[in-house]
Short mmCIF file of the C-alpha atoms (twelve columns), coordinates in Angstrom:
data_MODEL
# 
_entry.id   MODEL 
# 
loop_
_atom_site.group_PDB 
_atom_site.id 
_atom_site.type_symbol 
_atom_site.label_atom_id 
_atom_site.label_alt_id 
_atom_site.label_comp_id 
_atom_site.label_asym_id 
_atom_site.label_seq_id 
_atom_site.Cartn_x 
_atom_site.Cartn_y 
_atom_site.Cartn_z 
_atom_site.pdbx_PDB_model_num 
ATOM 1   C CA . MET A 1   57.222 55.641 22.822 1 
ATOM 2   C CA . LEU A 2   58.805 57.938 25.362 1 
ATOM 3   C CA . THR A 3   58.494 60.867 22.971 1 
ATOM 4   C CA . GLU A 4   56.109 61.707 20.185 1 
ATOM 5   C CA . PRO A 5   57.202 60.809 16.647 1 
ATOM 6   C CA . ARG A 6   58.187 63.828 14.594 1 
ATOM 7   C CA . SER A 7   55.344 63.059 12.201 1 
ATOM 8   C CA . GLY A 8   52.907 63.287 15.113 1 
ATOM 9   C CA . LEU A 9   54.205 66.690 16.130 1 
ATOM 10  C CA . LEU A 10  54.109 67.970 12.541 1 
ATOM 11  C CA . ALA A 11  50.571 66.699 11.932 1 
ATOM 12  C CA . SER A 12  49.190 67.790 15.291 1 
ATOM 13  C CA . TRP A 13  50.554 71.329 15.293 1 
ATOM 14  C CA . GLY A 14  50.197 71.661 11.525 1 
ATOM 15  C CA . ASN A 15  46.497 70.890 11.891 1 
ATOM 16  C CA . ALA A 16  46.154 73.503 14.626 1 
ATOM 17  C CA . LEU A 17  47.909 76.043 12.404 1 
ATOM 18  C CA . ILE A 18  45.758 75.229 9.364  1 
ATOM 19  C CA . ALA A 19  42.658 75.672 11.551 1 
ATOM 20  C CA . GLY A 20  43.901 79.036 12.802 1 
ATOM 21  C CA . LEU A 21  44.157 77.881 16.425 1 
ATOM 22  C CA . VAL A 22  47.863 78.653 16.888 1 
ATOM 23  C CA . SER A 23  50.326 81.102 15.397 1 
ATOM 24  C CA . PRO A 24  52.967 80.004 12.861 1 
ATOM 25  C CA . ASP A 25  55.743 80.737 15.366 1 
ATOM 26  C CA . ASP A 26  54.126 78.630 18.098 1 
ATOM 27  C CA . ALA A 27  53.453 75.761 15.694 1 
ATOM 28  C CA . VAL A 28  57.016 75.666 14.365 1 
ATOM 29  C CA . LEU A 29  58.486 75.913 17.867 1 
ATOM 30  C CA . ALA A 30  56.417 72.900 18.992 1 
ATOM 31  C CA . ILE A 31  57.239 70.849 15.884 1 
ATOM 32  C CA . VAL A 32  61.000 71.477 16.001 1 
ATOM 33  C CA . GLY A 33  61.221 70.810 19.742 1 
ATOM 34  C CA . THR A 34  64.813 70.073 20.738 1 
ATOM 35  C CA . ASP A 35  65.990 69.643 17.146 1 
ATOM 36  C CA . ALA A 36  68.154 72.374 15.634 1 
ATOM 37  C CA . VAL A 37  66.169 72.998 12.467 1 
ATOM 38  C CA . HIS A 38  63.541 71.445 10.183 1 
ATOM 39  C CA . ARG A 39  63.346 72.089 6.444  1 
ATOM 40  C CA . VAL A 40  61.084 70.836 3.668  1 
ATOM 41  C CA . GLU A 41  62.558 69.718 0.332  1 
ATOM 42  C CA . GLY A 42  60.700 69.055 -2.929 1 
ATOM 43  C CA . LEU A 43  57.768 71.349 -2.213 1 
ATOM 44  C CA . PRO A 44  55.930 72.303 -5.432 1 
ATOM 45  C CA . GLY A 45  57.000 75.744 -6.593 1 
ATOM 46  C CA . GLU A 46  60.245 75.759 -4.619 1 
ATOM 47  C CA . SER A 47  63.661 75.063 -6.106 1 
ATOM 48  C CA . GLY A 48  65.298 74.117 -2.799 1 
ATOM 49  C CA . PRO A 49  64.655 73.421 0.875  1 
ATOM 50  C CA . VAL A 50  62.436 75.891 2.745  1 
ATOM 51  C CA . GLY A 51  61.565 76.467 6.377  1 
ATOM 52  C CA . LEU A 52  58.515 74.999 8.095  1 
ATOM 53  C CA . THR A 53  56.597 78.282 8.236  1 
ATOM 54  C CA . LEU A 54  56.770 78.764 4.478  1 
ATOM 55  C CA . ALA A 55  56.165 75.059 3.828  1 
ATOM 56  C CA . LEU A 56  53.012 74.830 5.952  1 
ATOM 57  C CA . GLY A 57  51.665 78.020 4.370  1 
ATOM 58  C CA . ARG A 58  52.393 76.688 0.896  1 
ATOM 59  C CA . LEU A 59  50.696 73.354 1.616  1 
ATOM 60  C CA . ARG A 60  47.596 75.188 2.804  1 
ATOM 61  C CA . ALA A 61  47.652 77.345 -0.342 1 
ATOM 62  C CA . LEU A 62  47.927 74.181 -2.460 1 
ATOM 63  C CA . GLY A 63  44.728 72.872 -0.886 1 
ATOM 64  C CA . ALA A 64  45.794 70.983 2.246  1 
ATOM 65  C CA . THR A 65  42.977 71.047 4.781  1 
ATOM 66  C CA . GLY A 66  44.622 68.719 7.275  1 
ATOM 67  C CA . LEU A 67  47.532 66.383 7.986  1 
ATOM 68  C CA . ARG A 68  47.449 62.676 8.812  1 
ATOM 69  C CA . VAL A 69  50.134 60.451 10.342 1 
ATOM 70  C CA . ALA A 70  51.462 57.117 9.081  1 
ATOM 71  C CA . LEU A 71  53.563 54.836 11.318 1 
ATOM 72  C CA . PRO A 72  54.376 51.857 9.074  1 
ATOM 73  C CA . ALA A 73  56.372 48.792 10.034 1 
ATOM 74  C CA . PRO A 74  57.487 45.776 7.959  1 
ATOM 75  C CA . GLY A 75  54.359 43.939 6.853  1 
ATOM 76  C CA . HIS A 76  52.091 46.671 8.224  1 
ATOM 77  C CA . PRO A 77  51.655 49.799 6.020  1 
ATOM 78  C CA . LEU A 78  49.781 51.626 8.776  1 
ATOM 79  C CA . GLY A 79  48.357 54.933 7.559  1 
ATOM 80  C CA . LEU A 80  49.778 54.693 4.037  1 
ATOM 81  C CA . SER A 81  47.863 54.827 0.754  1 
ATOM 82  C CA . GLY A 82  50.647 54.605 -1.853 1 
ATOM 83  C CA . PRO A 83  52.210 54.870 -4.320 1 
ATOM 84  C CA . PRO A 84  54.968 52.272 -3.714 1 
ATOM 85  C CA . GLU A 85  57.759 54.863 -3.912 1 
ATOM 86  C CA . PHE A 86  56.276 56.918 -1.079 1 
ATOM 87  C CA . ASN A 87  55.452 53.826 0.950  1 
ATOM 88  C CA . ALA A 88  59.047 52.595 0.668  1 
ATOM 89  C CA . ARG A 89  60.457 55.910 1.911  1 
ATOM 90  C CA . ALA A 90  57.946 56.039 4.751  1 
ATOM 91  C CA . LEU A 91  58.709 52.446 5.760  1 
ATOM 92  C CA . GLU A 92  62.429 53.207 5.873  1 
ATOM 93  C CA . ALA A 93  61.782 56.234 8.109  1 
ATOM 94  C CA . GLU A 94  59.078 54.343 10.060 1 
ATOM 95  C CA . GLU A 95  56.843 57.413 9.851  1 
ATOM 96  C CA . ALA A 96  55.339 59.955 7.474  1 
ATOM 97  C CA . VAL A 97  52.758 62.730 7.187  1 
ATOM 98  C CA . VAL A 98  50.072 62.558 4.494  1 
ATOM 99  C CA . CYS A 99  48.214 65.705 3.457  1 
ATOM 100 C CA . HIS A 100 44.431 65.754 3.241  1 
ATOM 101 C CA . GLY A 101 43.093 67.832 0.354  1 
ATOM 102 C CA . VAL A 102 46.230 67.681 -1.787 1 
ATOM 103 C CA . ALA A 103 48.066 64.564 -3.013 1 
ATOM 104 C CA . LEU A 104 51.336 65.186 -1.174 1 
ATOM 105 C CA . GLY A 105 53.145 63.528 1.693  1 
ATOM 106 C CA . LEU A 106 56.191 64.290 3.841  1 
ATOM 107 C CA . VAL A 107 58.850 61.816 5.001  1 
ATOM 108 C CA . PRO A 108 61.536 62.879 7.501  1 
ATOM 109 C CA . GLU A 109 65.244 62.263 7.123  1 
ATOM 110 C CA . VAL A 110 67.237 62.908 10.293 1 
ATOM 111 C CA . TYR A 111 70.861 64.070 10.352 1 
ATOM 112 C CA . GLU A 112 72.874 63.977 13.593 1 
ATOM 113 C CA . ALA A 113 76.307 65.428 14.308 1 
ATOM 114 C CA . GLY A 114 78.378 66.202 17.377 1 
ATOM 115 C CA . PRO A 115 79.639 64.365 20.469 1 
ATOM 116 C CA . GLU A 116 77.420 62.391 22.829 1 
ATOM 117 C CA . GLY A 117 75.483 64.772 25.033 1 
ATOM 118 C CA . ASP A 118 75.735 67.604 22.530 1 
ATOM 119 C CA . VAL A 119 74.195 66.143 19.384 1 
ATOM 120 C CA . HIS A 120 73.050 68.592 16.737 1 
ATOM 121 C CA . VAL A 121 69.928 67.303 14.943 1 
ATOM 122 C CA . GLU A 122 68.625 68.565 11.620 1 
ATOM 123 C CA . VAL A 123 65.536 67.175 9.898  1 
ATOM 124 C CA . VAL A 124 64.731 67.357 6.193  1 
ATOM 125 C CA . TRP A 125 61.137 66.526 5.248  1 
ATOM 126 C CA . HIS A 126 60.980 65.160 1.707  1 
ATOM 127 C CA . CYS A 127 57.761 66.215 -0.032 1 
ATOM 128 C CA . LEU A 128 56.536 63.505 -2.411 1 
ATOM 129 C CA . PRO A 129 53.349 62.671 -4.340 1 
ATOM 130 C CA . VAL A 130 50.885 60.314 -2.669 1 
ATOM 131 C CA . ARG A 131 47.805 58.433 -3.815 1 
ATOM 132 C CA . GLU A 132 44.497 59.939 -2.718 1 
ATOM 133 C CA . ALA A 133 42.902 56.939 -1.042 1 
ATOM 134 C CA . PRO A 134 41.828 55.884 2.471  1 
ATOM 135 C CA . PRO A 135 44.839 55.239 4.751  1 
ATOM 136 C CA . ALA A 136 45.599 51.595 5.499  1 
ATOM 137 C CA . ASP A 137 44.408 49.934 8.722  1 
ATOM 138 C CA . VAL A 138 43.584 53.070 10.750 1 
ATOM 139 C CA . PRO A 139 40.857 52.419 13.347 1 
ATOM 140 C CA . SER A 140 38.331 54.871 14.728 1 
ATOM 141 C CA . LEU A 141 39.072 56.382 18.126 1 
ATOM 142 C CA . GLY A 142 36.457 54.136 19.715 1 
ATOM 143 C CA . GLU A 143 37.917 51.020 18.141 1 
ATOM 144 C CA . ALA A 144 41.442 52.063 19.134 1 
ATOM 145 C CA . GLU A 145 40.435 52.602 22.756 1 
ATOM 146 C CA . ARG A 146 38.750 49.209 23.015 1 
ATOM 147 C CA . GLU A 147 41.639 47.417 21.296 1 
ATOM 148 C CA . LEU A 148 44.203 49.028 23.612 1 
ATOM 149 C CA . ALA A 149 42.338 47.962 26.731 1 
ATOM 150 C CA . GLU A 150 41.959 44.377 25.487 1 
ATOM 151 C CA . ALA A 151 45.538 44.055 24.252 1 
ATOM 152 C CA . LEU A 152 46.984 45.486 27.454 1 
ATOM 153 C CA . ARG A 153 44.923 43.093 29.600 1 
ATOM 154 C CA . ASP A 154 45.835 40.004 27.569 1 
ATOM 155 C CA . ALA A 155 49.537 40.844 27.358 1 
ATOM 156 C CA . THR A 156 49.772 41.697 31.068 1 
ATOM 157 C CA . HIS A 157 48.311 38.315 32.013 1 
ATOM 158 C CA . LEU A 158 50.790 36.474 29.815 1 
ATOM 159 C CA . LEU A 159 53.800 38.537 30.941 1 
ATOM 160 C CA . LEU A 160 52.915 37.930 34.587 1 
ATOM 161 C CA . ARG A 161 52.606 34.199 33.919 1 
ATOM 162 C CA . LEU A 162 56.074 34.219 32.334 1 
ATOM 163 C CA . ASP A 163 57.466 36.306 35.217 1 
ATOM 164 C CA . VAL A 164 58.751 38.923 32.783 1 
ATOM 165 C CA . ALA A 165 60.376 42.044 34.156 1 
ATOM 166 C CA . GLY A 166 58.170 44.910 33.115 1 
ATOM 167 C CA . SER A 167 54.873 43.411 34.220 1 
ATOM 168 C CA . GLY A 168 54.718 44.434 37.893 1 
ATOM 169 C CA . PRO A 169 55.080 47.378 40.302 1 
ATOM 170 C CA . VAL A 170 58.708 48.012 39.361 1 
ATOM 171 C CA . ALA A 171 57.614 48.534 35.784 1 
ATOM 172 C CA . ASP A 172 54.778 50.809 36.906 1 
ATOM 173 C CA . ALA A 173 57.231 52.957 38.850 1 
ATOM 174 C CA . ALA A 174 59.586 53.121 35.863 1 
ATOM 175 C CA . VAL A 175 56.727 54.120 33.562 1 
ATOM 176 C CA . ASP A 176 55.606 56.846 35.957 1 
ATOM 177 C CA . ALA A 177 59.149 58.217 36.116 1 
ATOM 178 C CA . TYR A 178 59.497 58.120 32.335 1 
ATOM 179 C CA . ARG A 179 56.162 59.860 31.890 1 
ATOM 180 C CA . ALA A 180 57.017 62.583 34.414 1 
ATOM 181 C CA . ARG A 181 60.172 63.416 32.475 1 
ATOM 182 C CA . ALA A 182 58.577 63.119 29.041 1 
ATOM 183 C CA . GLU A 183 55.465 65.126 29.867 1 
ATOM 184 C CA . ARG A 184 57.126 67.981 31.719 1 
ATOM 185 C CA . GLY A 185 56.081 71.130 29.872 1 
ATOM 186 C CA . ARG A 186 54.509 69.183 26.985 1 
ATOM 187 C CA . GLU A 187 50.992 69.128 25.630 1 
ATOM 188 C CA . VAL A 188 49.854 65.681 24.504 1 
ATOM 189 C CA . LEU A 189 48.198 67.095 21.378 1 
ATOM 190 C CA . ALA A 190 47.916 70.564 19.873 1 
ATOM 191 C CA . PRO A 191 44.819 72.708 20.521 1 
ATOM 192 C CA . GLY A 192 41.664 71.662 18.688 1 
ATOM 193 C CA . TYR A 193 41.821 67.899 19.208 1 
ATOM 194 C CA . PRO A 194 38.846 66.136 20.841 1 
ATOM 195 C CA . PRO A 195 39.344 64.961 24.453 1 
ATOM 196 C CA . ARG A 196 38.952 61.334 23.380 1 
ATOM 197 C CA . ALA A 197 41.957 61.653 21.046 1 
ATOM 198 C CA . VAL A 198 44.052 62.942 23.942 1 
ATOM 199 C CA . ARG A 199 42.902 60.032 26.105 1 
ATOM 200 C CA . VAL A 200 43.660 57.454 23.414 1 
ATOM 201 C CA . LEU A 201 47.110 58.887 22.728 1 
ATOM 202 C CA . GLU A 202 47.975 58.937 26.437 1 
ATOM 203 C CA . LEU A 203 46.933 55.291 26.781 1 
ATOM 204 C CA . ALA A 204 48.859 54.316 23.636 1 
ATOM 205 C CA . GLN A 205 51.967 56.021 25.008 1 
ATOM 206 C CA . ARG A 206 51.588 54.238 28.339 1 
ATOM 207 C CA . VAL A 207 51.276 50.895 26.563 1 
ATOM 208 C CA . GLY A 208 54.377 51.729 24.538 1 
ATOM 209 C CA . LEU A 209 56.282 52.579 27.697 1 
ATOM 210 C CA . LEU A 210 55.339 49.268 29.272 1 
ATOM 211 C CA . ILE A 211 56.611 47.467 26.186 1 
ATOM 212 C CA . SER A 212 59.877 49.431 26.336 1 
ATOM 213 C CA . VAL A 213 60.351 48.600 30.009 1 
ATOM 214 C CA . ALA A 214 59.643 44.917 29.349 1 
ATOM 215 C CA . TYR A 215 62.296 44.818 26.626 1 
ATOM 216 C CA . GLU A 216 64.880 46.914 28.486 1 
ATOM 217 C CA . ASN A 217 64.627 44.904 31.711 1 
ATOM 218 C CA . GLY A 218 65.590 41.679 29.999 1 
ATOM 219 C CA . PRO A 219 63.907 38.310 30.057 1 
ATOM 220 C CA . GLY A 220 62.966 38.233 33.761 1 
ATOM 221 C CA . GLY A 221 62.064 34.664 34.618 1 
ATOM 222 C CA . ALA A 222 61.588 33.667 30.958 1 
ATOM 223 C CA . VAL A 223 64.933 31.920 30.672 1 
ATOM 224 C CA . SER A 224 64.040 29.286 28.094 1 
ATOM 225 C CA . ALA A 225 63.958 29.978 24.373 1 
ATOM 226 C CA . SER A 226 60.307 28.974 24.199 1 
ATOM 227 C CA . GLU A 227 59.358 31.340 27.022 1 
ATOM 228 C CA . MET A 228 61.261 34.217 25.436 1 
ATOM 229 C CA . ALA A 229 59.544 33.475 22.131 1 
ATOM 230 C CA . ALA A 230 56.201 33.542 23.933 1 
ATOM 231 C CA . ARG A 231 57.070 36.928 25.389 1 
ATOM 232 C CA . GLY A 232 57.831 38.260 21.917 1 
ATOM 233 C CA . GLU A 233 54.572 36.842 20.638 1 
ATOM 234 C CA . ALA A 234 52.754 38.639 23.454 1 
ATOM 235 C CA . LEU A 235 54.424 41.982 22.840 1 
ATOM 236 C CA . ARG A 236 54.204 42.157 19.042 1 
ATOM 237 C CA . PRO A 237 50.417 42.482 18.768 1 
ATOM 238 C CA . VAL A 238 50.404 44.994 21.624 1 
ATOM 239 C CA . GLU A 239 52.994 47.099 19.821 1 
ATOM 240 C CA . ARG A 240 50.884 46.952 16.671 1 
ATOM 241 C CA . THR A 241 47.759 47.950 18.584 1 
ATOM 242 C CA . ALA A 242 49.550 50.868 20.249 1 
ATOM 243 C CA . ARG A 243 50.792 52.180 16.899 1 
ATOM 244 C CA . ARG A 244 47.290 51.908 15.410 1 
ATOM 245 C CA . ALA A 245 45.909 53.859 18.350 1 
ATOM 246 C CA . GLN A 246 48.589 56.532 18.007 1 
ATOM 247 C CA . VAL A 247 47.689 57.051 14.366 1 
ATOM 248 C CA . ALA A 248 43.968 57.149 15.163 1 
ATOM 249 C CA . ALA A 249 44.586 59.856 17.775 1 
ATOM 250 C CA . TYR A 250 46.755 62.038 15.537 1 
ATOM 251 C CA . ASN A 251 44.315 61.644 12.634 1 
ATOM 252 C CA . ALA A 252 41.217 62.469 14.694 1 
ATOM 253 C CA . PHE A 253 41.412 66.142 13.729 1 
ATOM 254 C CA . VAL A 254 41.047 65.336 10.028 1 
ATOM 255 C CA . GLU A 255 38.474 62.602 10.636 1 
ATOM 256 C CA . GLU A 256 36.227 65.024 12.526 1 
ATOM 257 C CA . ARG A 257 36.528 67.547 9.700  1 
ATOM 258 C CA . GLU A 258 35.514 64.900 7.180  1 
ATOM 259 C CA . ARG A 259 32.440 64.065 9.243  1 
ATOM 260 C CA . GLY A 260 31.514 67.744 9.450  1 
ATOM 261 C CA . VAL A 261 32.075 68.013 13.190 1 
ATOM 262 C CA . ARG A 262 34.203 71.126 12.689 1 
# 
């Protein structure tokens, strides 16, 4: 979780654009980031791929009042509502954007070319029909914040007991270094999001970084198969909790609109 998922960037800045809080140029620049180009394929009324500016304008004209994020994993259709065809594409990509107000969703397909260090990345968002239903397993911001704190505490205790690299001051230093690089010149969320959503997303990203450090630094003192299995058992629910919190943060813009806060 060193960088935001592309679906998070599209939903966050797309929501700000739909609300009139940012210009189309600023929104597209933030969504594309370091990629070369993003296009949208399968948009109703278009015979071929179109750019993000046209696509976001067309979605708003079709009735989209907001964008939600889905971050599914095997056995966990987080943020999805169907149909099976869309869910399968989203699961393969491990992310998707679901429109609120119109039954459409977007799934990214990433193309990379070029030598290491000079990779050219193009993204095609496939626009597909979705089922208008509540997204699966998405908590409220309050629930997500509480779950993150509990999961982080429980996992940290277990990782320390197993003497796993990634659970002490070395890991904290690595996380701080990662965050400094990742956050340089980057807003956590686009304008218009509530402060609690920013706080939840920052905590979810920190939890994700700790998980990454724990995996990358190897088994630490957990040299037996049973201890390594215990480490995996400790990390899996934390990963799940962090993904749920990410989705809750990205979706907070739409949730507040539904409650009439905006």
